[in-house]
Backbone and ligand atoms as CSV (ligand in chain L), in Angstrom:
chain,resi,resn,atom,element,x,y,z
A,1,MET,N,N,0.754,-1.208,0.075
A,1,MET,CA,C,0.099,-0.120,0.013
A,1,MET,C,C,0.812,1.277,-0.021
A,2,THR,N,N,0.503,2.304,-0.780
A,2,THR,CA,C,1.236,3.417,-0.867
A,2,THR,C,C,0.803,4.420,0.574
A,3,SER,N,N,1.715,5.394,0.546
A,3,SER,CA,C,1.496,6.179,1.878
A,3,SER,C,C,0.556,7.125,1.450
A,4,GLU,N,N,0.173,7.571,0.104
A,4,GLU,CA,C,-0.726,8.411,-0.219
A,4,GLU,C,C,-2.120,8.017,0.375
A,5,LYS,N,N,-2.970,9.035,0.677
A,5,LYS,CA,C,-4.380,8.804,1.297
A,5,LYS,C,C,-5.223,8.473,0.137
A,6,SER,N,N,-5.884,7.399,0.495
A,6,SER,CA,C,-6.853,6.894,-0.424
A,6,SER,C,C,-8.096,7.960,-0.563
A,7,ILE,N,N,-8.933,7.607,-1.478
A,7,ILE,CA,C,-10.122,8.788,-1.624
A,7,ILE,C,C,-11.129,8.340,-0.179
A,8,PHE,N,N,-11.033,7.279,0.159
A,8,PHE,CA,C,-12.089,7.086,1.402
A,8,PHE,C,C,-11.295,7.526,2.563
A,9,THR,N,N,-10.066,7.640,2.660
A,9,THR,CA,C,-9.695,8.311,3.921
A,9,THR,C,C,-9.729,9.827,3.812
A,10,ARG,N,N,-9.808,10.284,2.542
A,10,ARG,CA,C,-10.240,11.705,2.372
A,10,ARG,C,C,-11.577,12.069,2.667
A,11,ILE,N,N,-12.469,11.061,2.522
A,11,ILE,CA,C,-13.811,11.255,2.908
A,11,ILE,C,C,-14.028,11.252,4.298
A,12,ILE,N,N,-13.350,10.204,5.075
A,12,ILE,CA,C,-13.431,10.070,6.473
A,12,ILE,C,C,-13.059,11.370,7.065
A,13,GLU,N,N,-11.998,12.135,6.470
A,13,GLU,CA,C,-11.449,13.300,7.014
A,13,GLU,C,C,-11.994,14.496,6.730
A,14,GLY,N,N,-13.257,14.161,5.687
A,14,GLY,CA,C,-14.073,15.461,5.466
A,14,GLY,C,C,-13.462,15.977,4.410
A,15,GLU,N,N,-12.348,15.931,3.733
A,15,GLU,CA,C,-11.967,16.585,2.484
A,15,GLU,C,C,-12.849,16.497,1.156
A,16,ILE,N,N,-13.417,15.285,1.195
A,16,ILE,CA,C,-14.364,15.143,0.056
A,16,ILE,C,C,-15.686,14.793,0.613
A,17,PRO,N,N,-16.617,15.389,0.063
A,17,PRO,CA,C,-18.122,15.327,0.555
A,17,PRO,C,C,-18.580,13.885,0.398
A,18,CYS,N,N,-19.525,13.497,1.088
A,18,CYS,CA,C,-20.259,12.064,0.767
A,18,CYS,C,C,-21.709,12.294,1.606
A,19,PHE,N,N,-22.435,11.040,1.105
A,19,PHE,CA,C,-23.726,11.113,1.835
A,19,PHE,C,C,-23.728,10.207,2.996
A,20,LYS,N,N,-23.085,10.511,4.201
A,20,LYS,CA,C,-22.916,9.682,5.343
A,20,LYS,C,C,-24.114,9.056,6.018
A,21,VAL,N,N,-24.140,7.876,6.262
A,21,VAL,CA,C,-25.248,7.167,6.922
A,21,VAL,C,C,-24.792,6.644,8.370
A,22,PHE,N,N,-23.448,6.592,8.611
A,22,PHE,CA,C,-22.987,5.760,10.069
A,22,PHE,C,C,-21.708,6.302,10.122
A,23,GLU,N,N,-21.454,6.581,11.623
A,23,GLU,CA,C,-19.968,6.712,12.006
A,23,GLU,C,C,-19.842,6.360,13.433
A,24,ASN,N,N,-18.613,5.713,13.733
A,24,ASN,CA,C,-18.470,5.536,15.008
A,24,ASN,C,C,-16.864,5.721,15.047
A,25,ASP,N,N,-16.248,5.294,16.252
A,25,ASP,CA,C,-14.517,5.349,16.372
A,25,ASP,C,C,-13.931,4.430,15.210
A,26,TYR,N,N,-14.556,3.659,14.835
A,26,TYR,CA,C,-13.651,2.612,14.052
A,26,TYR,C,C,-14.307,2.422,12.581
A,27,VAL,N,N,-15.447,2.848,12.293
A,27,VAL,CA,C,-16.295,2.516,11.135
A,27,VAL,C,C,-16.893,3.934,10.490
A,28,TYR,N,N,-17.013,3.914,9.017
A,28,TYR,CA,C,-17.514,5.103,8.552
A,28,TYR,C,C,-18.284,4.407,7.467
A,29,SER,N,N,-19.489,5.022,7.073
A,29,SER,CA,C,-20.266,4.549,6.152
A,29,SER,C,C,-21.115,5.468,5.249
A,30,PHE,N,N,-21.106,5.216,4.060
A,30,PHE,CA,C,-21.940,6.411,2.996
A,30,PHE,C,C,-22.394,5.632,1.942
A,31,LEU,N,N,-23.128,6.485,1.099
A,31,LEU,CA,C,-23.789,6.148,-0.066
A,31,LEU,C,C,-22.782,5.864,-1.113
A,32,ASP,N,N,-22.803,4.684,-1.819
A,32,ASP,CA,C,-21.821,4.764,-2.948
A,32,ASP,C,C,-22.234,5.723,-4.090
A,33,ILE,N,N,-21.417,6.403,-4.765
A,33,ILE,CA,C,-21.618,7.350,-5.484
A,33,ILE,C,C,-22.060,7.082,-7.155
A,34,ASN,N,N,-21.986,5.729,-7.323
A,34,ASN,CA,C,-22.421,4.979,-8.466
A,34,ASN,C,C,-23.255,3.874,-8.228
A,35,PRO,N,N,-24.534,4.023,-7.520
A,35,PRO,CA,C,-25.028,2.730,-7.062
A,35,PRO,C,C,-25.470,1.742,-7.934
A,36,VAL,N,N,-25.271,0.481,-7.732
A,36,VAL,CA,C,-25.852,-0.630,-8.428
A,36,VAL,C,C,-27.361,-0.680,-8.221
A,37,SER,N,N,-27.790,-0.334,-7.082
A,37,SER,CA,C,-29.350,-0.205,-6.856
A,37,SER,C,C,-29.603,0.817,-5.872
A,38,HIS,N,N,-30.623,1.120,-5.535
A,38,HIS,CA,C,-31.282,2.150,-4.631
A,38,HIS,C,C,-31.003,1.950,-3.269
A,39,GLY,N,N,-30.171,2.588,-2.550
A,39,GLY,CA,C,-29.720,2.371,-1.176
A,39,GLY,C,C,-28.290,1.458,-1.097
A,40,HIS,N,N,-27.457,1.584,-2.122
A,40,HIS,CA,C,-26.192,0.899,-2.268
A,40,HIS,C,C,-25.302,1.770,-1.277
A,41,VAL,N,N,-24.875,0.978,-0.249
A,41,VAL,CA,C,-24.014,1.759,0.780
A,41,VAL,C,C,-22.500,1.236,0.849
A,42,LEU,N,N,-21.716,1.904,1.095
A,42,LEU,CA,C,-20.342,1.303,1.577
A,42,LEU,C,C,-20.032,1.425,2.969
A,43,VAL,N,N,-19.308,0.520,3.459
A,43,VAL,CA,C,-18.999,0.301,4.879
A,43,VAL,C,C,-17.422,0.199,4.886
A,44,ILE,N,N,-17.009,1.112,5.552
A,44,ILE,CA,C,-15.264,1.089,5.449
A,44,ILE,C,C,-14.729,1.307,6.948
A,45,PRO,N,N,-13.425,0.593,6.990
A,45,PRO,CA,C,-12.911,0.892,8.404
A,45,PRO,C,C,-12.106,2.279,8.377
A,46,LYS,N,N,-12.018,2.957,9.534
A,46,LYS,CA,C,-11.241,4.184,9.505
A,46,LYS,C,C,-9.792,3.850,9.261
A,47,GLU,N,N,-9.309,2.780,10.005
A,47,GLU,CA,C,-7.965,2.156,9.740
A,47,GLU,C,C,-7.709,2.200,8.294
A,48,PRO,N,N,-6.450,2.723,7.822
A,48,PRO,CA,C,-6.397,2.565,6.309
A,48,PRO,C,C,-5.500,1.096,5.965
A,49,ALA,N,N,-6.250,0.273,5.206
A,49,ALA,CA,C,-5.737,-0.841,4.834
A,49,ALA,C,C,-6.231,-1.299,3.469
A,50,GLN,N,N,-5.508,-1.912,2.667
A,50,GLN,CA,C,-5.945,-2.164,1.266
A,50,GLN,C,C,-6.781,-3.478,1.545
A,51,PHE,N,N,-6.221,-4.444,2.330
A,51,PHE,CA,C,-6.771,-5.764,2.548
A,51,PHE,C,C,-7.664,-6.161,3.582
A,52,LEU,N,N,-8.537,-7.047,3.522
A,52,LEU,CA,C,-9.386,-7.357,4.961
A,52,LEU,C,C,-8.221,-7.724,5.803
A,53,HIS,N,N,-7.467,-8.748,5.312
A,53,HIS,CA,C,-6.772,-9.552,6.439
A,53,HIS,C,C,-5.600,-8.809,6.923
A,54,GLU,N,N,-5.399,-7.355,6.571
A,54,GLU,CA,C,-4.574,-6.632,6.995
A,54,GLU,C,C,-5.166,-5.757,8.332
A,55,LEU,N,N,-6.324,-5.833,8.389
A,55,LEU,CA,C,-7.076,-5.164,9.535
A,55,LEU,C,C,-6.862,-5.536,10.994
A,56,SER,N,N,-6.695,-4.643,11.988
A,56,SER,CA,C,-6.618,-5.074,13.455
A,56,SER,C,C,-8.002,-5.900,13.820
A,57,PRO,N,N,-7.715,-6.625,14.806
A,57,PRO,CA,C,-8.980,-7.390,15.324
A,57,PRO,C,C,-10.169,-6.467,15.705
A,58,GLU,N,N,-9.695,-5.166,16.184
A,58,GLU,CA,C,-10.725,-4.279,16.702
A,58,GLU,C,C,-11.590,-3.775,15.411
A,59,SER,N,N,-10.925,-3.296,14.288
A,59,SER,CA,C,-11.593,-2.813,13.050
A,59,SER,C,C,-12.315,-3.979,12.607
A,60,SER,N,N,-11.814,-5.043,12.586
A,60,SER,CA,C,-12.675,-6.323,11.866
A,60,SER,C,C,-13.960,-6.460,12.663
A,61,SER,N,N,-13.713,-6.458,14.018
A,61,SER,CA,C,-15.032,-6.793,14.774
A,61,SER,C,C,-16.036,-5.721,14.699
A,62,GLU,N,N,-15.595,-4.433,14.751
A,62,GLU,CA,C,-16.384,-3.380,14.730
A,62,GLU,C,C,-16.903,-3.412,13.403
A,63,LEU,N,N,-16.419,-3.622,12.291
A,63,LEU,CA,C,-17.041,-3.771,10.933
A,63,LEU,C,C,-18.151,-4.687,10.924
A,64,GLY,N,N,-17.939,-6.014,11.454
A,64,GLY,CA,C,-18.899,-7.000,11.453
A,64,GLY,C,C,-20.208,-6.490,12.211
A,65,LYS,N,N,-19.930,-5.878,13.323
A,65,LYS,CA,C,-21.113,-5.074,13.874
A,65,LYS,C,C,-21.938,-4.163,13.038
A,66,ALA,N,N,-21.118,-3.379,12.675
A,66,ALA,CA,C,-21.566,-2.170,11.823
A,66,ALA,C,C,-22.391,-2.753,10.583
A,67,LEU,N,N,-21.923,-3.853,10.027
A,67,LEU,CA,C,-22.526,-4.308,8.702
A,67,LEU,C,C,-23.912,-4.674,8.926
A,68,SER,N,N,-24.219,-5.427,10.170
A,68,SER,CA,C,-25.418,-5.959,10.482
A,68,SER,C,C,-26.345,-4.922,10.947
A,69,ILE,N,N,-25.915,-3.909,11.658
A,69,ILE,CA,C,-26.829,-2.607,12.170
A,69,ILE,C,C,-27.035,-1.797,10.921
A,70,ILE,N,N,-26.279,-1.568,9.833
A,70,ILE,CA,C,-26.597,-0.604,8.723
A,70,ILE,C,C,-27.481,-1.580,7.645
A,71,SER,N,N,-27.204,-2.882,7.663
A,71,SER,CA,C,-28.106,-3.770,6.613
A,71,SER,C,C,-29.455,-3.657,7.128
A,72,LYS,N,N,-29.772,-3.764,8.398
A,72,LYS,CA,C,-31.171,-3.649,8.878
A,72,LYS,C,C,-31.716,-2.450,8.724
A,73,SER,N,N,-31.112,-1.117,8.903
A,73,SER,CA,C,-31.501,-0.120,8.450
A,73,SER,C,C,-31.846,0.086,6.917
A,74,ILE,N,N,-30.982,-0.291,6.211
A,74,ILE,CA,C,-31.283,-0.309,4.645
A,74,ILE,C,C,-32.571,-1.077,4.426
A,75,THR,N,N,-32.678,-2.230,5.029
A,75,THR,CA,C,-33.938,-2.952,4.689
A,75,THR,C,C,-35.257,-2.315,5.055
A,76,GLU,N,N,-35.085,-1.805,6.345
A,76,GLU,CA,C,-36.446,-0.981,6.863
A,76,GLU,C,C,-36.643,0.169,6.148
A,77,VAL,N,N,-35.731,0.956,5.418
A,77,VAL,CA,C,-35.850,2.312,4.888
A,77,VAL,C,C,-36.185,1.996,3.490
A,78,THR,N,N,-35.702,1.159,2.783
A,78,THR,CA,C,-35.847,0.925,1.347
A,78,THR,C,C,-37.182,-0.065,1.198
A,79,GLY,N,N,-37.112,-0.980,2.038
A,79,GLY,CA,C,-38.200,-1.998,1.869
A,79,GLY,C,C,-37.656,-3.237,1.093
A,80,ALA,N,N,-36.279,-3.096,0.675
A,80,ALA,CA,C,-35.792,-4.337,0.336
A,80,ALA,C,C,-35.686,-5.519,1.234
A,81,THR,N,N,-36.187,-6.800,0.706
A,81,THR,CA,C,-36.157,-7.928,1.688
A,81,THR,C,C,-34.755,-8.644,1.203
A,82,SER,N,N,-34.015,-8.542,0.317
A,82,SER,CA,C,-32.860,-9.301,-0.144
A,82,SER,C,C,-31.617,-8.144,-0.402
A,83,TYR,N,N,-30.355,-8.624,-0.125
A,83,TYR,CA,C,-29.542,-7.806,-0.335
A,83,TYR,C,C,-28.265,-8.709,-0.307
A,84,ASN,N,N,-27.030,-8.015,-1.304
A,84,ASN,CA,C,-25.890,-8.740,-1.219
A,84,ASN,C,C,-24.723,-7.912,-0.493
A,85,ILE,N,N,-23.795,-8.585,0.116
A,85,ILE,CA,C,-22.664,-7.870,0.514
A,85,ILE,C,C,-21.449,-8.438,-0.214
A,86,ILE,N,N,-20.878,-7.471,-0.678
A,86,ILE,CA,C,-19.814,-7.862,-1.613
A,86,ILE,C,C,-18.390,-6.852,-1.106
A,87,GLN,N,N,-17.332,-7.785,-1.125
A,87,GLN,CA,C,-16.002,-6.904,-0.560
A,87,GLN,C,C,-14.911,-7.459,-1.403
A,88,ASN,N,N,-14.309,-6.637,-2.296
A,88,ASN,CA,C,-13.208,-6.879,-3.200
A,88,ASN,C,C,-12.012,-6.673,-2.623
A,89,ASN,N,N,-10.998,-7.573,-2.648
A,89,ASN,CA,C,-9.542,-7.566,-2.235
A,89,ASN,C,C,-8.688,-7.571,-3.350
A,90,GLY,N,N,-8.073,-6.764,-3.768
A,90,GLY,CA,C,-7.073,-6.801,-4.891
A,90,GLY,C,C,-7.577,-6.564,-6.219
A,91,SER,N,N,-6.826,-5.991,-7.005
A,91,SER,CA,C,-7.550,-5.490,-8.585
A,91,SER,C,C,-7.902,-6.654,-9.300
A,92,GLN,N,N,-7.145,-7.945,-8.878
A,92,GLN,CA,C,-7.665,-9.074,-9.924
A,92,GLN,C,C,-9.060,-9.511,-9.407
A,93,ALA,N,N,-9.437,-9.112,-8.001
A,93,ALA,CA,C,-10.885,-9.446,-7.552
A,93,ALA,C,C,-11.702,-8.317,-7.774
A,94,GLY,N,N,-11.228,-7.223,-8.552
A,94,GLY,CA,C,-12.211,-6.084,-8.975
A,94,GLY,C,C,-12.227,-5.055,-7.813
A,95,GLN,N,N,-10.875,-4.759,-7.117
A,95,GLN,CA,C,-11.033,-3.717,-6.240
A,95,GLN,C,C,-10.439,-2.617,-6.895
A,96,THR,N,N,-11.225,-1.448,-6.853
A,96,THR,CA,C,-10.635,-0.304,-7.658
A,96,THR,C,C,-10.219,1.004,-6.501
A,97,VAL,N,N,-10.749,0.815,-5.316
A,97,VAL,CA,C,-10.223,1.807,-4.343
A,97,VAL,C,C,-9.521,0.995,-3.138
A,98,PHE,N,N,-8.428,1.307,-2.984
A,98,PHE,CA,C,-7.481,0.392,-2.302
A,98,PHE,C,C,-7.355,0.674,-0.672
A,99,HIS,N,N,-8.675,1.088,-0.294
A,99,HIS,CA,C,-9.031,1.150,1.168
A,99,HIS,C,C,-10.154,0.254,1.364
A,100,VAL,N,N,-10.015,-0.692,2.398
A,100,VAL,CA,C,-11.030,-1.925,2.688
A,100,VAL,C,C,-12.531,-1.381,2.700
A,101,HIS,N,N,-13.378,-1.890,1.907
A,101,HIS,CA,C,-14.735,-1.564,1.950
A,101,HIS,C,C,-15.549,-2.800,1.546
A,102,PHE,N,N,-16.965,-2.581,2.192
A,102,PHE,CA,C,-18.047,-3.617,2.020
A,102,PHE,C,C,-19.014,-2.980,1.098
A,103,HIS,N,N,-19.480,-3.546,0.351
A,103,HIS,CA,C,-20.750,-3.008,-0.388
A,103,HIS,C,C,-22.067,-3.441,0.121
A,104,ILE,N,N,-23.026,-2.854,0.485
A,104,ILE,CA,C,-24.209,-3.561,0.747
A,104,ILE,C,C,-25.233,-3.043,-0.302
A,105,ILE,N,N,-25.689,-4.046,-1.101
A,105,ILE,CA,C,-26.540,-3.727,-2.270
A,105,ILE,C,C,-27.793,-4.461,-2.125
A,106,PRO,N,N,-29.016,-3.701,-2.122
A,106,PRO,CA,C,-30.248,-4.091,-2.064
A,106,PRO,C,C,-30.725,-4.777,-3.155
A,107,LYS,N,N,-31.371,-5.657,-3.243
A,107,LYS,CA,C,-32.046,-6.289,-4.315
A,107,LYS,C,C,-33.559,-6.293,-4.306
A,108,TYR,N,N,-34.142,-5.693,-5.188
A,108,TYR,CA,C,-35.652,-5.596,-5.359
A,108,TYR,C,C,-36.172,-6.567,-6.322
A,109,PRO,N,N,-37.566,-6.796,-6.239
A,109,PRO,CA,C,-38.016,-7.815,-7.215
A,109,PRO,C,C,-37.691,-7.423,-8.641
A,110,GLU,N,N,-37.734,-6.107,-8.900
A,110,GLU,CA,C,-37.577,-5.566,-10.394
A,110,GLU,C,C,-36.024,-5.429,-10.589
A,111,SER,N,N,-35.173,-5.665,-9.638
A,111,SER,CA,C,-33.572,-5.593,-9.847
A,111,SER,C,C,-33.248,-6.567,-10.978
A,112,THR,N,N,-32.421,-5.931,-11.875
A,112,THR,CA,C,-31.699,-6.787,-13.013
A,112,THR,C,C,-30.362,-7.173,-12.704
A,113,HIS,N,N,-29.535,-6.393,-11.767
A,113,HIS,CA,C,-28.251,-6.843,-11.543
A,113,HIS,C,C,-28.017,-8.395,-10.923
A,114,SER,N,N,-26.828,-8.738,-11.241
A,114,SER,CA,C,-26.381,-10.239,-10.796
A,114,SER,C,C,-24.793,-10.167,-10.480
A,115,PHE,N,N,-24.546,-10.984,-9.801
A,115,PHE,CA,C,-23.167,-11.143,-9.652
A,115,PHE,C,C,-22.666,-12.766,-9.968
A,116,PRO,N,N,-22.598,-12.987,-11.291
A,116,PRO,CA,C,-22.356,-14.308,-11.672
A,116,PRO,C,C,-21.019,-15.066,-11.452
A,117,TRP,N,N,-20.847,-16.253,-11.180
A,117,TRP,CA,C,-19.609,-16.864,-11.166
A,117,TRP,C,C,-19.697,-18.236,-11.542
A,118,LYS,N,N,-18.705,-18.586,-12.051
A,118,LYS,CA,C,-18.710,-20.335,-12.583
A,118,LYS,C,C,-18.228,-21.165,-11.351
A,119,THR,N,N,-18.876,-22.297,-11.239
A,119,THR,CA,C,-18.291,-23.140,-10.113
A,119,THR,C,C,-17.707,-24.239,-10.941
A,120,MET,N,N,-16.814,-24.920,-9.968
A,120,MET,CA,C,-16.180,-26.152,-10.751
A,120,MET,C,C,-16.302,-27.405,-9.716
A,121,GLU,N,N,-16.189,-28.656,-10.085
A,121,GLU,CA,C,-16.348,-29.718,-9.123
A,121,GLU,C,C,-15.226,-29.678,-8.090
A,122,ILE,N,N,-15.647,-30.156,-6.935
A,122,ILE,CA,C,-14.460,-30.080,-5.845
A,122,ILE,C,C,-13.801,-31.580,-5.989
A,123,ASP,N,N,-12.317,-31.444,-5.809
A,123,ASP,CA,C,-11.735,-32.902,-5.804
A,123,ASP,C,C,-11.629,-33.283,-4.175
A,124,LYS,N,N,-11.989,-34.070,-3.678
A,124,LYS,CA,C,-12.367,-34.491,-2.263
A,124,LYS,C,C,-10.919,-34.691,-1.372
A,125,LYS,N,N,-10.140,-35.337,-2.307
A,125,LYS,CA,C,-8.850,-35.538,-1.530
A,125,LYS,C,C,-8.042,-34.205,-1.358
A,126,GLU,N,N,-8.076,-33.408,-2.518
A,126,GLU,CA,C,-7.392,-32.197,-2.437
A,126,GLU,C,C,-8.052,-31.308,-1.390
A,127,ALA,N,N,-9.519,-31.371,-1.454
A,127,ALA,CA,C,-10.140,-30.322,-0.767
A,127,ALA,C,C,-9.797,-30.716,0.757
A,128,SER,N,N,-9.590,-32.063,1.192
A,128,SER,CA,C,-9.190,-32.463,2.554
A,128,SER,C,C,-7.977,-31.836,3.093
A,129,GLU,N,N,-6.990,-31.925,2.010
A,129,GLU,CA,C,-5.738,-31.476,2.528
A,129,GLU,C,C,-5.625,-29.888,2.548
A,130,LEU,N,N,-6.323,-29.395,1.587
A,130,LEU,CA,C,-6.366,-27.897,1.487
A,130,LEU,C,C,-6.982,-27.268,2.920
A,131,ALA,N,N,-8.327,-27.887,3.295
A,131,ALA,CA,C,-8.779,-27.521,4.461
A,131,ALA,C,C,-8.099,-27.620,5.586
A,132,GLN,N,N,-7.290,-28.726,5.664
A,132,GLN,CA,C,-6.162,-28.793,6.990
A,132,GLN,C,C,-5.234,-28.000,6.877
A,133,LYS,N,N,-4.558,-27.648,5.698
A,133,LYS,CA,C,-3.561,-26.779,5.513
A,133,LYS,C,C,-3.860,-25.341,6.100
A,134,ILE,N,N,-5.168,-24.842,5.588
A,134,ILE,CA,C,-5.540,-23.559,5.848
A,134,ILE,C,C,-5.953,-23.401,7.348
A,135,SER,N,N,-6.514,-24.469,7.987
A,135,SER,CA,C,-6.702,-24.488,9.326
A,135,SER,C,C,-5.607,-24.421,10.286
A,136,HIS,N,N,-4.514,-25.385,9.905
A,136,HIS,CA,C,-3.267,-25.431,10.684
A,136,HIS,C,C,-2.464,-24.028,10.636
A,137,ASN,N,N,-2.559,-23.516,9.348
A,137,ASN,CA,C,-1.916,-22.298,9.158
A,137,ASN,C,C,-2.507,-21.213,10.229
A,138,MET,N,N,-3.611,-21.247,10.800
A,138,MET,CA,C,-4.039,-20.355,11.678
A,138,MET,C,C,-3.487,-20.640,13.158
A,139,GLU,N,N,-2.970,-21.789,13.345
A,139,GLU,CA,C,-2.695,-22.062,14.804
A,139,GLU,C,C,-1.355,-21.375,15.303
L,1,AMP,P1,P,-14.460,-1.464,-5.698
L,1,AMP,O1,O,-14.733,-1.637,-7.303
L,1,AMP,O2,O,-15.061,-2.605,-4.944
L,1,AMP,O3,O,-13.303,-0.910,-4.983
L,1,AMP,O4,O,-15.537,-0.355,-5.312
L,1,AMP,C1,C,-15.357,1.068,-5.277
L,1,AMP,C2,C,-16.476,1.854,-5.063
L,1,AMP,O5,O,-16.310,3.043,-4.531
L,1,AMP,C3,C,-17.371,1.928,-6.389
L,1,AMP,O6,O,-18.706,1.311,-6.297
L,1,AMP,C4,C,-17.452,3.399,-6.607
L,1,AMP,O7,O,-18.601,3.862,-7.155
L,1,AMP,C5,C,-17.195,3.905,-5.190
L,1,AMP,N1,N,-16.695,5.248,-5.077
L,1,AMP,C6,C,-15.571,5.877,-5.548
L,1,AMP,N2,N,-15.564,7.059,-5.088
L,1,AMP,C7,C,-16.495,7.459,-4.437
L,1,AMP,C8,C,-16.895,8.611,-3.655
L,1,AMP,N3,N,-16.153,9.630,-3.546
L,1,AMP,N4,N,-17.954,8.458,-2.921
L,1,AMP,C9,C,-18.619,7.362,-2.853
L,1,AMP,N5,N,-18.465,6.331,-3.527
L,1,AMP,C10,C,-17.456,6.163,-4.398
């Protein structure tokens, strides 16, 4: 990550305007400027980091709490009964702003947007080894 401030840090610091919906000591949240649907909101940590796995435990846990609270408010205000939460890490995964952010994107009966992906068949032997490796790596 470069030392240059991201556009989202500049929003948190009030240098760039936004349509704010939530703020506490760890989290900031505002409407996406190019919404996929009505009520598309971004939820970001105040801590500057590009990747989710770089965040402190405090930021991660506060983000989890805020996501639930903000999602509830969005559904109540917009009437949407479905929504997606999307979080891109790295440019190959579609990240364009290199400051961690979660998209909350309401889905309405008339919505046409989708987030398609292609699945593959799992190799059970390889899956078993992989699950163990990931698990042991966290010990
Ligand atoms: P991503 O492609 O996951 O990195 O998403 C970045 C998101 O940030 C996009 O959906 C943009 O529309 C949104 N965005 C970029 N600049 C601003 C801004 N100044 N205010 C609100 N949303 C922004």
